[in-house]
N, C-alpha and C positions, 0 to 999 in steps of 0.2 A: 711899363703896363701896356701902352698904345702896340707896343711888338705884339706884345700877347695877344691881345685882341686882335691883331691883323692876323692871325692864325690861329684862331678858333674857327673851327667849322660850322658854319651856318645848315646843318642838314633839315633839309623841311623831311616830314611828315612821310611824302610820296620817297622821298630817297628812303628811309628810313622802310620802309613797307617793301620797297624795291630788293633792298640788302637783304630783309627776312627772307621774301619768295626766293631770290637765288641760293641763298642760302639751305631753305629749305626742299626745296628742290633736289642739291645736290647731294645733302645727305639720305635723301629720299631713295633717288638714283643708286647709290652705294649700297644701302641696305637692301634694295631690292638683286640688286645683283650676288650680295651674299647670302641671299638667301635662298638663291637659286632660281630663279624667278625665268622664264620664259625669254628668248632672246627680245623677242616683239616689245613685250612690255618693259623691259629694261633699254630698249632702244628708244622710245616713245619718252621715257622718265630723265633716261641723258638728255633726249634733245629738248626737251622743256628747262631742265639745267642751263642749261648750253645756252637757248636763247634768253634766259633771265640774265644770264652771265654778260653776255652780249650786251643788254640792254644796260647794266650796270657799266661796262666797259664804255659805251657812248654815253651815257654822263657823266662820267668822269675824264672821259674824253675831252668833251665840250668844256667842262670846267676847267681843265688844265690850258686847256686853249684859250680862254678867256683874254690871259695876262698877253699874250701872244699875237690875239689879233683874228680874224675872220678867216684870214691866208694860211695863217699856219695851224689856225682850226681845223679849215676844212682838211687840211691833211691828215692833221692828225685824225681826226674822226673817221677816215677813211683807213686810214693804216691801223690804228686801234680796232675800229670797226672789222676788217679784215682779219683781224688774228685768230677767232674762230674758224673761220673757214682756210686760211692756211696751215694752223695746225692739222684741221682734218686733210688737207692733202696731203702732207707730210706723213699723215698715220698711214692714209690706204694705200701709199706706195709701199711703205713699208711691210704691211701687210699683205703685198701682193696684189691687190684690189686696183689694178691699175686703170679697169674701163671707169669704175665709177672717180677716180683721181681727174681724170682728166675730163668724162664727162661736166664734174662740179665745177672744172674754170670756166667752158664755157658758159655753164647752166648760171654762174656769179656773175659773169658779166652780160648776159642779157637779163637775169633777175634784176641787176644794178639800172642797167638801162632800161626793159621795158615795164619791169614792175616797179621799181622804185621812183624814176624820173619819170611814169605815167601816171601814179601815185599822186605825186606831189603836184602836178600840173594838174591833173582831175579837179582835189580839193582847193590846190588855190585855185583851180578858173573858177570852183563856184562860189567860191567866200569874195574873192576879190575882181571875178571880167577876166578880161584878156587882160593879161601881165606880159610886159615890155622886158627885153635881158639883154645885156651886154650881146652883139652876133661877133664882136673880133676876140673877145676873150672866150665866149663858149665856143665859137668856131672852131680853137686852136686846141679844145679838146674832142672836137669832133674830126679833126683832121687825123688826133694820136690813135681816136676807134679805127678811121680806116686804114692805117700802120697796122695797128695790134689785128685787125681782123686780114688782111694780106699777110703779113707774119705768121698768124697759126692756119692758113689755107693754103699758103703755096706751099707748102714739105709736104700737107694731104696729097694736095694736084700731082706733085709730081711724085711721088709713090704709085700712085693709082696711073700715071701716063706712060712712068716710064719702068724697066725691066731692072730696078734697082736692088742692090745686096744689101745684107743687115746693117753691112759696117757703113754706106752710104746714105743709108738712113739715120744712124747715128750719127755718124759727122756731119748731117745735114739737120740735123735735132740740134746740137753740140753747138753748131753753129749760130743758130738763129736763138737759142736761149741766151747766149753770148749777146748777140746785139738789142736782143729786148732788154737787158739790164740797161744797156749804154742809151738806151732810147728814155726808157725810165727813171736813168738821174739827169739826162738831159730838161726832161717835163718835170721832177723837180725844182731843178735849178730854174728855169723860166717860171714856173710855177710861184715859186720864191724871190720873185724880182719883177713880179706882174702888181698894179694896183689890185689891192683885195677889195674884195665886193663889200658892200657896206649893209652896216644897219644888222651887224651877226646879235642874235637875241639870246635872252636866258646867259647863265651861267651867272660868275662873280661870289655866288653862294657859297663857296668851301673857300679853304684854303688852300694853297698851291701843294703844301705839306700832304694834307691829305687826299687830296686827285689824285698826287703820283701815287702815295703810300696805297690807296684802292683799285688803284691802276696795277698795280704791280703784284696786288691780295688774290686779284681778280682775275688778271692772266694766267699764275699759278694754277689756280681751280679752275678755268678753264680748260688750261693743257689735259690735265687729270679727267674730267669731265669728256672730252673732246678724244680722248684714249677710248674709254669705257662706250660711248658712241658709235667708234670703227669697230670695236670687238665684238657688237652688235650687230655690224652689219649684216653679215653673211647667215648666222641663226634667223634672222626677220625675214629676208630675202626667200629663205627655204620653207620658214613656216608660212608668210602672206602669198608668196609667188608674184612678189613687186617685182618687176625689173631692175637691174643694176642701172639700167640707165636714166628711169624717172629717180630713183635717189641720188645717182651724181648732178640730175640736169636740177632735180626741184626741190628735192626734200633739203639735199644739205644746203647751197646756196638760200631757202628760206628760213631753215635755223643758223644760218652767220649773218644773215642781213640786217635782222631786230634794228642794228644802230641808226643803219640808213636810211631803215622805213621810218623810224621814230621824228630822228633830227633833220631829214628832207620833208617830208610832208608838214612837219608843225612848222615849219621856216617858210615853207609854201606858203601855206595857210595863212601867213602872217605877212604874206605879200612881196616877202626877198625871195623871186626866182630864181636868182642870179646865184645866191649864196647854195639855194636847195640842186640846181644841177651840178655847183661843182660839187657838191657830198657824191653825188649818182656817177659823174664820169670821176672823180677823183678814186671812188672804191672800184669802179668796172676797170679804169684802167690798169689799178695797183696789180690787180687780179690776173688781167690778163699779159699782162709784160710780165712784173714779178712772180705771180705764182706761179706760170710757165715757167721760168728761168728755177724758179724753187723745186716744181714737180721733178724737172729734169735732172739739177743738181741730187734732189734726194735719191731718183733712181740708180745717180753713176753711184751713190756713196752705202747704199744699203742693199745694191744688188739686186734690183729689180727695175731694169731697165723703161727708160719714159722717151716714148718717141713724140716727138709733136704731128700727129696723125689722127686725126679727128673723122668720125663718118660724114656725109654729104650732107643728111640734114640736119646735124649739126652744124655746119656750118652754112647752111640755108638759111636759117634763123639768125644767127651772130650774122650773116649780109643783108638779110632784113632788117634788124635790127640798126646797124649802121648807115643804112642808104634812109633809111625814115628820121635818124637823126638829123642828118648832113639836110635833109629838108627841111625840116624843123630849123635846128640853127640859121638856114639860109634867110629865114625872113625873119626872126628877130623878134618875135611874139608869138604868143601862144595861149591858145583858150583849153577849158575842159574837155571838149569832144575830141581834141588831139589827142589828150591824156587817156581819155577813154578809149582812145586808137588801139594806143600803146600797148594799155592794158587786157584789150580785148585778144590780141597776136598773143600775148604771153598765156594767157587761159587756154588759147587754143593749141598752142604749143604743149601745155603739162598733160590737156587731155591725149595728147597724138604717143607722147612720150610715155604716157602710161599704159596704152595700150602697144606700143613696142615690144 
């Protein structure tokens, strides 16, 4: 009887509401697509569905991570929290929307660093005042972000300065992708062997079985809704006149970053900035390193070549986010004004990409 009790899920009213919203949004998006609604309407409906599913994924991930502690939980949160974005990257490559796929990689990184981290510091600072964090642990994340920025930027610089052939560009992109996978694997090993950020909040309400089943079902539905979203991108661009860069840099990351937003901001508001920063960095680095490699591999497999070549404005924004992060981590202390500064840069960039 006690074993049964341990396996009994304790879903809250909020959990049931989130399940219902995700199910209703997914059914609504499918219904609109079957009824022949315009591409823009289907895109918005699918985006709402993916956001709702991403929230459920984030909650299920947090519940699953409670049995493993905060260190593994932050990695699980980043992995499953990024699942919608990674699926969308692969699907956009499959559809030949290479510019959207590449932009979504940079957009996700700066979204996690400038938007998620900025919001966490702002909300946490307003609630708790100036907050301290472990400079050594967060500094490792910052140095990995610098490496990621260099890895993404050097092939683009090489392409612009040298008279390269397509074969040379392809060879360099493949080589960088392999190195990124190795770096990310090393980063995971290092993260799992370091002391965990303390004070993991929440969790423990669901049984492990319930969390895993929810993760599996939600991941499958997320894949289906992401495919619907990607299929509506081109019609939406044509109908509304939105630029492909804005879709990739802003819309896709916003849709996929719901779990990181919710978890990181809530945890920072509770005073645990270390854990909130860990979630934002893990998510951004996963997309920068593993996401880029996945995009390159998907291009090779699906016949739509993806080169690691980004426009200067995207790399400039990534460089700005990296520099601000290094400055922040060097101090080991953050206040609400610094969070507002991060958010301000993100909003300025979003406005610029809207008109690009």
